[in-house]
C-alpha positions in Angstrom: -67.4 -20.6 -3.4 -68.1 -20.7 0.3 -70.4 -17.7 -0.2 -72.5 -19.4 -2.6 -72.9 -22.4 -0.2 -73.9 -20.4 2.7 -76.4 -18.5 0.2 -78.2 -21.8 -0.8 -78.1 -23.3 2.8 -79.6 -20.5 4.0 -82.2 -20.1 1.1 -83.3 -23.4 2.1 -83.4 -23.1 5.4 -86.1 -20.7 5.5 -89.8 -21.4 5.7 -91.8 -22.0 2.7 -93.5 -18.4 3.2 -90.3 -16.5 3.8 -88.6 -18.5 0.7 -91.2 -16.7 -1.6 -90.6 -13.5 0.2 -86.9 -13.4 -0.7 -85.9 -10.9 -3.8 -84.6 -13.6 -5.9 -82.8 -10.7 -8.1 -81.2 -8.6 -5.4 -79.4 -12.1 -4.3 -78.4 -12.8 -7.8 -77.0 -9.1 -7.9 -75.2 -9.3 -4.5 -73.8 -13.0 -5.9 -72.6 -11.5 -9.1 -70.9 -8.5 -7.4 -69.1 -10.7 -5.2 -67.8 -12.9 -7.6 -66.7 -10.0 -9.5 -64.9 -8.9 -6.2 -63.4 -12.5 -6.1 -62.1 -12.4 -9.9 -60.4 -9.1 -8.9 -58.3 -10.2 -6.0 -57.1 -13.5 -7.6 -55.6 -11.4 -10.8 -54.3 -8.7 -8.7 -52.0 -11.4 -6.6 -51.6 -13.6 -9.6 -49.5 -12.9 -12.7 -51.5 -13.3 -15.6 -50.2 -15.4 -18.8 -48.2 -12.3 -20.3 -46.5 -11.5 -17.2 -45.4 -15.2 -16.8 -44.3 -15.9 -20.3 -42.4 -12.3 -20.2 -40.5 -14.0 -17.0 -39.5 -17.0 -18.2 -38.1 -15.1 -21.4 -35.9 -13.2 -19.1 -35.0 -16.0 -17.1 -34.0 -18.0 -20.3 -32.1 -15.1 -21.6 -29.9 -14.6 -18.4 -29.2 -18.8 -18.1 -28.0 -18.0 -21.8 -25.5 -15.3 -21.1 -24.1 -16.5 -17.7 -21.3 -18.6 -18.4 -20.7 -21.5 -15.7 -17.0 -21.6 -16.1 -16.4 -18.1 -14.7 -17.3 -17.6 -11.4 -15.2 -14.9 -10.6 -14.4 -11.1 -12.3 -11.8 -11.5 -15.2 -10.5 -8.2 -13.4 -9.9 -7.2 -10.1 -9.4 -3.6 -9.5 -6.3 -2.9 -7.7 -6.5 -2.4 -4.3 -6.1 1.1 -2.8 -7.0 3.4 -0.2 -6.8 7.3 0.4 -5.3 7.3 -3.1 -2.4 5.0 -2.0 -2.0 1.6 -3.6 -2.1 -1.3 -0.9 0.9 -3.6 -1.3 1.1 -7.1 0.7 4.3 -8.4 2.5 5.4 -10.1 -0.7 4.8 -8.1 -4.2 6.2 -9.2 -7.7 8.2 -6.5 -9.1 9.8 -5.6 -12.4 13.0 -3.8 -12.7 12.0 -2.3 -15.8 15.7 -1.2 -17.1 17.1 -4.8 -16.6 14.0 -6.1 -18.2 13.5 -8.5 -15.2 10.5 -9.7 -12.7 11.4 -11.0 -9.3 9.3 -11.9 -6.0 9.9 -8.9 -3.1 9.7 -8.7 0.3 8.3 -5.2 1.2 10.7 -4.2 4.4 9.3 -0.4 5.6 12.3 -0.8 8.3 14.7 -0.3 5.4 15.0 3.1 3.9 16.7 1.8 0.6 15.8 -1.1 -1.6 17.9 -4.2 -1.5 19.0 -6.7 -4.6 20.8 -10.1 -4.0 23.6 -9.3 -6.5 26.2 -12.5 -7.1 29.5 -12.3 -7.9 29.8 -8.5 -7.5 32.7 -6.9 -10.2 33.2 -3.3 -9.8 35.0 -2.0 -13.5 35.4 1.0 -15.3 33.6 1.7 -18.4 34.5 5.1 -20.4 35.8 6.5 -17.1 33.0 5.6 -15.4 32.6 3.1 -12.6 30.3 0.2 -13.7 29.4 -2.7 -11.7 28.8 -6.3 -13.1 26.7 -8.6 -11.2 24.3 -11.8 -11.3 20.4 -12.4 -10.3 19.1 -15.5 -9.1 15.3 -14.3 -9.6 13.9 -17.6 -10.5 15.3 -19.4 -7.5 19.2 -21.0 -6.3 18.2 -24.0 -8.9 18.0 -21.7 -12.0 20.6 -20.1 -14.1 22.3 -16.7 -13.0 21.4 -14.0 -14.7 24.3 -11.3 -15.7 23.5 -7.7 -15.6 26.1 -4.6 -16.0 24.5 -1.2 -14.7 26.7 2.0 -14.1 27.2 2.8 -9.8 25.3 5.9 -8.7 27.3 6.0 -5.7 28.4 3.3 -3.0 26.9 3.0 0.9 27.9 1.2 3.8 25.9 -2.0 4.6 26.0 -3.7 7.8 26.8 -7.2 7.7 23.5 -9.2 9.2 26.5 -11.7 11.1 29.5 -10.1 11.8 28.1 -6.7 12.3 30.3 -5.0 10.3 30.2 -2.6 8.0 30.6 -3.1 4.3 31.0 -1.0 1.2 28.5 -1.5 -1.8 27.6 0.0 -4.9 24.1 1.9 -5.4 22.5 1.3 -9.2 19.2 3.3 -10.1 16.4 1.5 -12.2 13.0 2.0 -12.8 11.2 -0.5 -10.2 7.4 -1.2 -10.7 4.8 -2.9 -8.6 1.4 -2.9 -9.7 0.4 1.1 -11.0 3.3 2.4 -9.0 6.8 3.1 -10.8 9.7 5.0 -9.3 13.2 5.6 -10.7 14.7 3.9 -7.3 17.9 3.8 -5.6 18.8 0.2 -5.2 22.0 -1.5 -3.0 23.7 -4.5 -4.4 24.3 -6.7 -1.8 24.7 -10.5 -1.9 22.9 -11.4 1.1 22.9 -15.5 0.2 20.4 -16.1 2.5 17.9 -17.6 0.0 15.0 -16.0 1.0 13.7 -13.4 -1.6 16.0 -11.7 -4.2 14.5 -8.4 -4.3 13.9 -6.5 -0.9 11.8 -2.9 -1.4 12.4 -0.1 1.1 10.6 3.4 2.3 12.0 5.1 -0.6 9.9 3.0 -3.2 6.9 3.2 -1.1 6.6 6.9 0.7 3.7 8.7 -0.3 2.8 6.2 -3.0 1.7 3.2 -1.1 0.6 1.5 2.6 1.5 -2.2 3.4 -0.9 -5.0 4.4 1.5 -7.3 6.6 -1.2 -9.9 6.6 -1.8 -10.2 3.0 0.6 -11.0 -0.1 0.3 -10.0 -3.9 -2.0 -7.6 -3.5 -1.1 -5.9 -6.7 -1.4 -7.2 -10.4 2.0 -8.2 -11.8 -0.1 -8.0 -15.5 -0.1 -3.9 -14.7 3.7 -3.5 -13.8 4.5 -5.8 -17.5 2.4 -2.9 -18.8 4.8 -0.5 -18.1 7.6 -2.5 -19.0 6.5 -3.3 -22.5 6.0 0.6 -22.7 9.6 1.2 -22.1 11.0 -1.6 -24.7 
């Protein structure tokens, strides 16, 4: 448009004799060529109607498929590092053979795992030593669950208060955290501290997991329950 105005002003500013000499056909051709260039530039920078309609359809489809109530992924993959799972300082464990789950403290300072067993009673069953004990996996205010397991062996445990050594029974049970499951030796020791019912030691962790003490519950308990249902 500016080009048209400039040409017209230039045309009318010429003397009458010069105006007659202007080749009007060439001027018209130049204006037509310029108009084509402007149209081409406009089309290259502005989407066509068909392109605009296509984009609107895609946006509408995207808006239809997005559920505003689902702000996070439904499944988070298990955290791992260098082919080892990463455990938080606290995790949910499954004691598969006893069909029970509990919160556990991951303690790399201990070689064996410990279970806060109450009212430990040792007896013989068909010539083998067994142990009867209670667990409070849901807290001190909840009823005690009773279990019976064969004794694998005995070990000496140092008491935290007196420092004396006490003979405690050791059982073996399947322990599951996330995707990792292992037959684990567990010491039955009445801690009576009311903190956590299960303490996971190095025997369960070695060659399979590393511990991030700054985090908790990194492994999904649903994966442990999957192992549990397979053994029912």
